[in-house]
C-alpha positions as CSV (number, residue, x, y, z in Angstrom):
1,X,31.6,-63.5,-113.4
2,X,33.4,-65.4,-116.3
3,X,31.6,-68.3,-115.0
4,X,28.5,-67.9,-112.7
5,X,29.4,-67.8,-109.0
6,X,28.9,-71.2,-107.1
7,X,27.4,-71.3,-103.5
8,X,28.3,-74.2,-101.7
9,X,25.0,-75.6,-100.0
10,X,26.1,-79.1,-98.4
11,X,24.2,-82.2,-99.5
12,X,21.8,-82.2,-102.1
13,X,19.1,-83.9,-100.2
14,X,19.4,-81.0,-97.8
15,X,18.8,-78.1,-100.1
16,X,15.5,-76.5,-99.7
17,X,13.7,-74.5,-102.5
18,X,14.5,-70.9,-103.1
19,X,10.7,-70.1,-103.4
20,X,8.8,-69.3,-100.2
21,X,11.4,-67.2,-99.0
22,X,13.9,-69.7,-97.7
23,X,17.5,-68.8,-98.2
24,X,19.7,-71.6,-98.8
25,X,22.7,-69.6,-99.5
26,X,26.1,-68.8,-97.8
27,X,26.0,-66.1,-95.3
28,X,26.9,-62.7,-96.2
29,X,25.8,-62.6,-99.7
30,X,24.8,-59.5,-101.5
31,X,24.4,-58.5,-105.2
32,X,25.4,-54.8,-104.7
33,X,28.6,-55.2,-103.0
34,X,30.7,-52.7,-104.7
35,X,30.3,-49.2,-103.7
36,X,29.9,-46.5,-106.4
37,X,31.9,-43.4,-106.2
38,X,30.5,-40.0,-104.7
39,X,28.4,-38.1,-107.0
40,X,30.9,-35.5,-107.5
41,X,33.6,-37.7,-108.3
42,X,35.1,-37.8,-111.9
43,X,35.1,-41.5,-111.9
44,X,32.1,-44.5,-111.9
45,X,33.8,-46.7,-108.9
46,X,36.7,-44.7,-107.5
47,X,36.8,-41.3,-105.9
48,X,38.7,-38.5,-108.1
49,X,40.5,-35.3,-107.8
50,X,38.6,-32.8,-106.1
51,X,39.2,-29.1,-107.3
52,X,39.3,-26.5,-104.1
53,X,36.9,-23.8,-103.3
54,X,37.1,-20.7,-101.4
55,X,33.7,-19.8,-100.2
56,X,30.6,-21.6,-99.7
57,X,29.6,-25.2,-99.5
58,X,29.7,-27.5,-102.3
59,X,27.0,-30.1,-102.7
60,X,26.2,-33.0,-105.3
61,X,23.2,-35.1,-105.9
62,X,23.3,-38.2,-108.3
63,X,21.6,-41.3,-109.4
64,X,23.1,-44.5,-110.9
65,X,21.6,-47.4,-112.7
66,X,23.4,-50.6,-112.6
67,X,22.5,-53.8,-114.6
68,X,24.1,-56.9,-114.4
69,X,23.8,-60.3,-116.0
70,X,24.4,-63.7,-114.3
71,X,24.7,-62.5,-110.9
72,X,24.0,-65.6,-108.8
73,X,23.5,-69.4,-109.4
74,X,22.5,-71.8,-106.6
75,X,24.7,-75.3,-106.6
76,X,24.7,-78.1,-104.6
77,X,27.2,-80.8,-103.9
78,X,25.9,-84.3,-103.6
79,X,27.4,-87.2,-101.6
80,X,29.8,-87.9,-104.3
81,X,31.2,-84.6,-104.1
82,X,29.7,-83.6,-107.7
83,X,28.2,-80.3,-108.0
84,X,24.8,-79.7,-109.4
85,X,23.4,-76.2,-110.8
86,X,19.9,-76.3,-108.7
87,X,18.6,-72.7,-110.0
88,X,19.6,-69.7,-111.3
89,X,18.3,-67.3,-108.5
90,X,19.3,-64.1,-110.2
91,X,20.0,-63.8,-113.9
92,X,19.4,-60.4,-114.5
93,X,19.5,-57.3,-112.0
94,X,18.9,-53.6,-112.4
95,X,19.8,-51.6,-109.0
96,X,19.3,-47.8,-108.9
97,X,21.4,-46.0,-106.3
98,X,20.3,-42.5,-105.1
99,X,23.0,-40.5,-103.4
100,X,24.3,-37.1,-102.5
101,X,27.1,-35.6,-100.8
102,X,28.1,-32.1,-99.0
103,X,31.6,-30.4,-98.9
104,X,31.5,-27.6,-96.4
105,X,35.4,-27.4,-96.5
106,X,37.5,-28.2,-99.5
107,X,39.0,-30.9,-97.7
108,X,36.1,-32.4,-95.7
109,X,33.2,-34.2,-97.5
110,X,30.2,-36.5,-96.2
111,X,28.2,-38.5,-98.6
112,X,25.3,-41.1,-98.7
113,X,23.7,-43.7,-100.8
114,X,20.6,-45.7,-100.9
115,X,20.3,-48.7,-103.2
116,X,16.9,-49.7,-104.6
117,X,16.4,-53.1,-106.5
118,X,14.1,-52.1,-109.3
119,X,14.1,-55.5,-111.3
120,X,15.5,-58.8,-110.5
121,X,14.7,-62.1,-112.5
122,X,15.8,-65.7,-112.3
123,X,14.2,-69.1,-112.0
124,X,11.8,-67.5,-109.4
125,X,11.3,-64.1,-111.2
126,X,11.2,-61.2,-108.8
127,X,10.0,-57.5,-110.0
128,X,10.0,-54.6,-107.6
129,X,7.8,-51.6,-107.9
130,X,4.4,-50.4,-107.1
131,X,3.0,-51.5,-110.7
132,X,4.5,-55.0,-110.5
133,X,3.6,-57.7,-108.0
134,X,6.4,-58.8,-105.8
135,X,7.4,-62.3,-104.5
136,X,9.7,-61.0,-101.9
137,X,8.5,-60.4,-98.2
138,X,10.2,-57.0,-97.8
139,X,10.5,-54.0,-100.1
140,X,13.5,-54.1,-102.5
141,X,15.7,-51.8,-100.7
142,X,19.3,-51.8,-100.0
143,X,21.4,-50.9,-96.9
144,X,21.7,-47.3,-96.4
145,X,25.6,-46.4,-96.6
146,X,27.0,-42.9,-95.1
147,X,30.4,-41.8,-95.5
148,X,33.0,-39.0,-94.6
149,X,36.5,-38.4,-96.1
150,X,39.2,-35.9,-95.4
151,X,41.9,-34.9,-98.1
152,X,44.9,-34.6,-95.8
153,X,47.0,-33.9,-98.9
154,X,45.6,-31.7,-101.8
155,X,47.4,-30.7,-104.9
156,X,46.5,-30.9,-108.4
157,X,49.2,-33.5,-109.3
158,X,48.3,-35.8,-106.4
159,X,46.0,-35.9,-103.5
160,X,45.6,-38.2,-100.5
161,X,42.4,-38.8,-98.6
162,X,41.3,-41.0,-95.7
163,X,37.8,-41.8,-94.4
164,X,35.1,-44.4,-94.1
165,X,31.6,-45.7,-94.7
166,X,29.1,-47.6,-92.9
167,X,25.8,-49.0,-93.8
168,X,23.0,-50.1,-91.7
169,X,21.0,-53.2,-92.3
170,X,18.0,-51.8,-93.8
171,X,17.7,-53.4,-97.1
172,X,15.8,-56.5,-98.2
173,X,17.4,-59.7,-97.5
174,X,14.9,-61.8,-99.7
175,X,16.1,-59.7,-102.7
176,X,19.8,-60.3,-101.7
177,X,20.3,-56.5,-101.2
178,X,21.2,-56.8,-97.4
179,X,22.3,-59.7,-95.1
180,X,21.0,-57.7,-92.0
181,X,24.4,-56.9,-90.6
182,X,25.8,-53.8,-89.8
183,X,29.1,-52.8,-91.6
184,X,31.9,-50.5,-91.9
185,X,35.0,-50.1,-93.9
186,X,38.1,-47.9,-93.9
187,X,38.8,-46.0,-97.0
188,X,42.2,-44.9,-98.3
189,X,42.6,-43.2,-101.6
190,X,44.9,-41.3,-103.8
191,X,44.0,-39.1,-106.8
192,X,45.4,-36.5,-109.3
193,X,45.4,-34.8,-112.4
194,X,48.3,-34.6,-114.5
195,X,47.6,-32.1,-117.8
196,X,45.3,-34.6,-119.7
197,X,45.5,-37.5,-117.3
198,X,43.0,-38.1,-114.5
199,X,43.8,-41.0,-112.1
200,X,42.6,-42.2,-108.9
201,X,42.7,-45.5,-106.4
202,X,40.3,-46.0,-103.5
203,X,41.0,-48.8,-101.4
204,X,38.4,-50.1,-98.9
205,X,39.3,-52.3,-95.9
206,X,36.7,-53.8,-93.7
207,X,38.1,-54.9,-90.3
208,X,36.0,-57.8,-90.0
209,X,37.7,-59.5,-93.1
210,X,40.8,-60.4,-90.7
211,X,38.3,-62.0,-88.2
212,X,36.4,-64.0,-90.9
213,X,33.4,-62.1,-90.7
214,X,30.9,-63.4,-93.2
215,X,30.3,-60.9,-95.9
216,X,33.3,-58.3,-95.1
217,X,35.9,-57.4,-97.9
218,X,39.1,-55.9,-99.0
219,X,38.7,-53.6,-102.2
220,X,40.2,-51.3,-104.4
221,X,38.5,-49.4,-107.2
222,X,41.0,-47.7,-109.6
223,X,40.6,-45.6,-112.5
224,X,42.7,-43.8,-115.4
225,X,41.2,-41.4,-117.8
226,X,42.3,-39.3,-120.6
227,X,40.7,-36.0,-121.3
228,X,39.9,-35.9,-124.9
229,X,38.4,-32.3,-124.4
230,X,37.4,-30.2,-121.3
231,X,34.0,-31.9,-121.5
232,X,34.8,-35.6,-121.9
233,X,37.2,-38.3,-120.8
234,X,37.4,-41.8,-121.7
235,X,39.3,-44.4,-119.5
236,X,39.5,-48.2,-117.6
237,X,38.1,-48.5,-114.0
238,X,39.1,-52.0,-112.8
239,X,37.5,-53.0,-109.7
240,X,39.1,-55.8,-107.4
241,X,37.4,-57.2,-104.2
242,X,38.1,-60.2,-101.6
243,X,35.0,-61.1,-99.9
244,X,35.0,-63.3,-96.7
245,X,32.0,-65.9,-97.0
246,X,30.7,-68.8,-94.5
247,X,29.0,-71.5,-96.1
248,X,25.8,-73.2,-94.1
249,X,28.0,-76.1,-92.6
250,X,30.3,-73.2,-91.3
251,X,33.3,-73.4,-93.6
252,X,34.7,-70.0,-94.3
253,X,36.3,-69.1,-97.7
254,X,37.8,-66.3,-99.6
255,X,35.8,-65.3,-102.9
256,X,37.3,-63.1,-105.4
257,X,35.7,-60.4,-107.7
258,X,37.5,-58.6,-110.6
259,X,35.5,-56.1,-113.0
260,X,37.6,-54.4,-115.5
261,X,35.2,-51.6,-116.8
262,X,35.4,-49.4,-119.8
263,X,34.3,-45.9,-119.1
264,X,33.4,-42.6,-120.5
265,X,32.6,-39.5,-118.5
266,X,30.8,-36.3,-119.9
267,X,30.7,-32.8,-117.9
268,X,28.6,-30.0,-119.1
269,X,28.8,-27.3,-116.5
270,X,27.6,-28.9,-113.5
271,X,26.2,-31.8,-114.8
272,X,28.0,-35.1,-114.9
273,X,27.1,-38.2,-117.1
274,X,29.3,-41.6,-116.9
275,X,28.7,-44.8,-118.8
276,X,30.7,-47.9,-118.0
277,X,30.6,-51.8,-119.2
278,X,32.6,-54.6,-118.8
279,X,32.9,-58.3,-117.8
280,X,33.5,-59.9,-114.4
281,X,35.9,-62.4,-113.3
282,X,36.4,-64.5,-110.5
283,X,34.0,-66.6,-108.3
284,X,32.5,-64.3,-105.7
285,X,28.5,-64.6,-105.1
286,X,27.0,-61.6,-106.4
287,X,29.7,-61.0,-109.4
288,X,28.2,-60.4,-112.6
289,X,29.0,-62.2,-115.9
290,X,28.4,-58.5,-117.5
291,X,28.1,-55.1,-116.0
292,X,26.7,-52.0,-117.4
293,X,26.3,-48.8,-115.4
294,X,24.9,-45.3,-116.2
295,X,25.7,-42.5,-113.6
296,X,24.0,-38.9,-113.8
297,X,25.1,-36.1,-111.2
298,X,25.0,-32.4,-110.7
299,X,27.5,-30.6,-108.7
300,X,27.1,-27.1,-107.3
301,X,28.0,-24.5,-104.9
302,X,31.4,-23.8,-103.7
303,X,33.3,-20.6,-105.2
304,X,36.4,-21.4,-106.9
305,X,39.6,-19.4,-106.3
306,X,39.7,-16.0,-108.1
307,X,42.0,-16.4,-111.1
308,X,45.2,-14.3,-110.8
309,X,44.7,-10.5,-112.2
310,X,45.6,-10.4,-115.9
311,X,48.1,-7.9,-116.7
312,X,50.2,-6.9,-119.6
313,X,52.3,-9.6,-120.9
314,X,55.7,-10.5,-119.5
315,X,56.6,-14.0,-120.5
316,X,59.9,-14.0,-118.8
317,X,58.7,-12.4,-115.6
318,X,61.8,-10.1,-115.6
319,X,59.2,-7.3,-114.7
320,X,59.9,-5.8,-118.4
321,X,57.0,-6.0,-120.4
322,X,57.0,-7.7,-123.6
323,X,56.5,-4.6,-125.7
324,X,59.4,-3.1,-124.2
325,X,61.4,-6.3,-123.5
326,X,64.3,-7.0,-126.2
327,X,64.4,-10.5,-125.0
328,X,61.1,-11.4,-124.0
329,X,62.0,-15.2,-123.6
330,X,65.0,-14.5,-121.6
331,X,64.9,-13.1,-118.0
332,X,67.0,-9.9,-117.8
333,X,67.2,-6.3,-116.2
334,X,66.1,-2.8,-117.0
335,X,68.8,-1.2,-119.2
336,X,69.3,2.1,-120.3
337,X,69.7,0.9,-124.0
338,X,66.4,0.1,-125.6
339,X,68.1,-2.3,-127.8
340,X,69.0,-4.3,-124.6
341,X,66.3,-3.6,-122.2
342,X,65.0,-6.9,-120.4
343,X,67.8,-8.9,-121.8
344,X,70.1,-11.3,-119.5
345,X,73.3,-9.5,-118.5
346,X,76.1,-10.1,-121.2
347,X,79.4,-8.4,-122.3
348,X,79.6,-8.7,-125.8
349,X,83.0,-6.5,-126.1
350,X,84.5,-8.2,-123.2
351,X,85.3,-4.9,-121.6
352,X,84.0,-6.2,-118.0
353,X,80.9,-3.8,-118.5
354,X,77.3,-5.6,-118.7
355,X,75.8,-4.8,-122.1
356,X,72.6,-3.1,-120.4
357,X,75.3,-0.7,-118.9
358,X,77.5,-0.3,-121.6
359,X,76.9,2.6,-123.9
360,X,79.2,1.1,-126.6
361,X,78.4,-2.5,-126.0
362,X,80.1,-3.8,-129.3
363,X,83.2,-1.8,-128.6
364,X,85.5,-2.5,-125.8
365,X,85.8,0.7,-123.5
366,X,86.4,1.9,-120.0
367,X,84.0,2.5,-117.1
368,X,82.9,5.9,-116.8
369,X,80.3,7.5,-114.4
370,X,78.2,9.1,-117.6
371,X,75.8,6.5,-118.8
372,X,76.2,8.0,-122.2
373,X,79.6,7.3,-122.3
374,X,80.4,4.3,-119.9
375,X,81.9,1.6,-121.7
376,X,83.0,3.3,-124.6
377,X,86.6,3.4,-126.1
378,X,89.2,5.8,-125.1
379,X,91.2,6.5,-128.2
380,X,93.9,8.8,-126.5
381,X,93.9,7.1,-123.3
382,X,93.2,10.3,-121.3
383,X,90.6,8.8,-119.0
384,X,87.8,10.2,-121.0
385,X,85.5,8.2,-123.4
386,X,85.2,9.2,-127.0
387,X,81.4,10.4,-126.9
388,X,82.2,13.0,-124.3
389,X,86.1,13.9,-125.4
390,X,86.1,17.0,-128.0
391,X,89.6,15.8,-128.8
392,X,89.5,12.3,-129.3
393,X,93.1,11.6,-130.7
394,X,94.8,14.3,-128.4
395,X,95.2,13.6,-124.6
396,X,93.6,16.2,-122.3
397,X,92.1,16.7,-119.2
398,X,88.5,17.4,-117.7
399,X,86.3,18.8,-118.7
400,X,86.8,18.7,-122.6
401,X,89.6,16.0,-122.9
402,X,91.7,18.5,-124.9
403,X,95.4,19.4,-124.1
404,X,95.9,23.1,-122.7
405,X,98.9,24.0,-124.1
406,X,99.9,22.0,-127.2
407,X,97.2,21.5,-129.7
408,X,97.7,19.5,-132.9
409,X,96.7,20.9,-136.4
410,X,97.4,20.1,-139.8
411,X,100.6,22.2,-139.6
412,X,102.0,20.8,-136.8
413,X,101.5,21.4,-133.0
414,X,100.3,24.8,-132.2
415,X,101.8,25.5,-128.5
416,X,100.6,28.7,-126.5
417,X,102.5,30.1,-124.7
418,X,105.8,29.2,-126.7
419,X,108.0,26.8,-124.7
420,X,110.7,28.8,-122.8
421,X,113.5,28.4,-120.2
422,X,113.7,30.2,-117.0
423,X,117.3,30.1,-114.9
424,X,119.1,29.1,-118.0
425,X,118.4,25.5,-118.6
426,X,115.3,25.1,-116.9
427,X,111.7,25.1,-118.7
428,X,109.2,27.1,-117.5
429,X,106.1,25.0,-115.9
430,X,103.8,25.6,-119.1
431,X,106.6,24.5,-121.4
432,X,107.0,21.5,-119.5
433,X,103.5,20.6,-119.6
434,X,103.4,21.4,-123.4
435,X,106.1,18.7,-124.0
436,X,104.1,16.0,-121.9
437,X,101.3,16.8,-123.8
438,X,103.1,16.5,-127.0
439,X,104.5,13.2,-126.0
440,X,100.9,12.0,-125.3
441,X,99.4,13.3,-128.2
442,X,102.4,11.2,-130.5
443,X,101.6,8.1,-128.7
444,X,97.9,8.4,-129.2
445,X,98.6,9.1,-133.3
446,X,101.0,6.3,-134.2
447,X,100.4,7.5,-137.8
448,X,102.5,10.6,-137.1
449,X,106.0,9.3,-137.9
450,X,108.1,11.7,-135.7
451,X,108.3,15.0,-133.8
452,X,111.4,17.2,-134.5
453,X,112.0,19.9,-131.8
454,X,114.6,22.3,-132.5
455,X,116.6,24.5,-129.8
456,X,118.0,27.7,-130.6
457,X,121.7,28.2,-129.9
458,X,122.2,31.7,-131.5
459,X,124.0,33.6,-128.8
460,X,124.5,30.9,-126.1
461,X,127.3,29.0,-125.3
462,X,127.5,25.3,-126.4
463,X,127.3,24.0,-122.7
464,X,124.0,25.7,-122.0
465,X,122.6,24.6,-125.2
466,X,123.3,21.2,-124.5
467,X,121.9,21.1,-120.8
468,X,118.4,22.7,-122.5
469,X,118.6,19.8,-125.3
470,X,118.9,17.3,-122.3
471,X,116.2,18.6,-120.3
472,X,113.5,18.3,-123.4
473,X,115.0,14.7,-124.0
474,X,114.3,13.9,-120.4
475,X,110.8,14.9,-120.5
476,X,110.0,12.9,-123.9
477,X,111.6,10.0,-122.5
478,X,109.3,10.1,-119.3
479,X,106.6,10.3,-121.5
480,X,107.1,6.6,-122.4
481,X,107.5,8.0,-126.5
482,X,109.5,5.4,-128.4
483,X,113.0,7.2,-129.3
484,X,112.6,6.5,-133.1
485,X,109.5,9.0,-132.9
486,X,111.3,12.3,-131.7
487,X,114.2,14.2,-132.3
488,X,115.9,17.3,-130.7
489,X,118.0,19.3,-132.9
490,X,120.4,22.2,-131.9
491,X,119.6,25.1,-134.2
492,X,122.2,28.0,-134.6
493,X,119.4,29.7,-136.9
494,X,117.1,30.1,-133.9
495,X,117.7,32.7,-131.2
496,X,119.0,31.0,-127.6
497,X,116.4,29.8,-125.5
498,X,113.8,29.4,-128.5
499,X,111.9,26.1,-129.0
500,X,110.5,25.4,-132.4
501,X,108.0,22.1,-132.9
502,X,107.3,20.6,-136.3
503,X,105.8,17.2,-137.4
504,X,107.5,14.7,-139.7
505,X,104.8,12.8,-141.3
């Protein structure tokens, strides 16, 4: 740690030598107290986000190498209460961990890990391996650890998992890799991926810590990485732990361990490579002044979900392909007008008809059942839009939109059949209809100043001629034609009952 760990041993006169296998240490001391992450994790110390798969079983195998310096010092306290450093029991330690995991379901995984002490030096040097003599009384093995975790909530931005690990006392006590106690911890974790950010935090809780059981702990390993590329990420991985320690005289105390590691992780297909290093802080026995870690793993099996089928581009998802979409970035509808196809419903001309249904989208018009005329203007107000009206300035009826009895020409109105009277002052039905058409055409053509209608009086009494003129005036007035735009003239040069229509331009 920032200062080497202190182990209280009682009176200096009562301290036994570390040589010969005696262990004058506080109970529960181990130099491999922190748990490495599972082989498939994106981090060195914390469990990371996990990509789901749909078929098969995912597996991972890995090995990590942990070198630490300044791990464990033996300190005594004399009768005056003064501390004395007796020995540096573990100055340098190299621990290897071989591990594996299996994930039969994307939400359930099992893992195991076995530590091995490869090198341990101090005032009494120890080296482990078949080629190096060892002063230890047991092989340099650690406690086998087995874990199981379930991801109870699993999405890319955030996932939550629960589980636990236990380890059996299979390790070498003389090499400080075991304290010959069976242990178990409950794990709670959260991890996720947000664009180029990876994060995770694993909390380890040993129930025995609350009962002051020596060696049990509360711990957290966290990580935040930034992906610089699909195959590499860098970040920080701080670890925190509080260990319960019991001195030889029976005194219990909590010891703190903090290791803020910097880490880089590489990914090449199924292969994983991680490197981490950082200082140690706190006063927990087994904590290092400096620690470096190398992690190697391979992840295989498990078939990822099939990518969605790639079809023609439709960026705004309005079911109109981009190649046919006049507004590819704005969701719209299928339209009759290619210029408006795929555009959102608009009404540029304000006529109450959507642009994608409006054949004349830039000119206010009227609704009409024919799509080639819907929304188009109706110049003569006869209910037939201009595109299908064969007489755009003369009100008429279906199917042509032209008047039936009074057609407008350059010379004036052509009235067929001629306007006539029956029963003295009453007009024929055709004559009445012709006058109504004349009034409508005058309304639709404001540039025509006036229409003059002459009523023949030759050979008729004045009273009858007046009644005939009044009949014509009533029809023109009923046609909502301004009085200044028509005149009815009695003409004695025309035969009685004759009606002559002419324009005044």
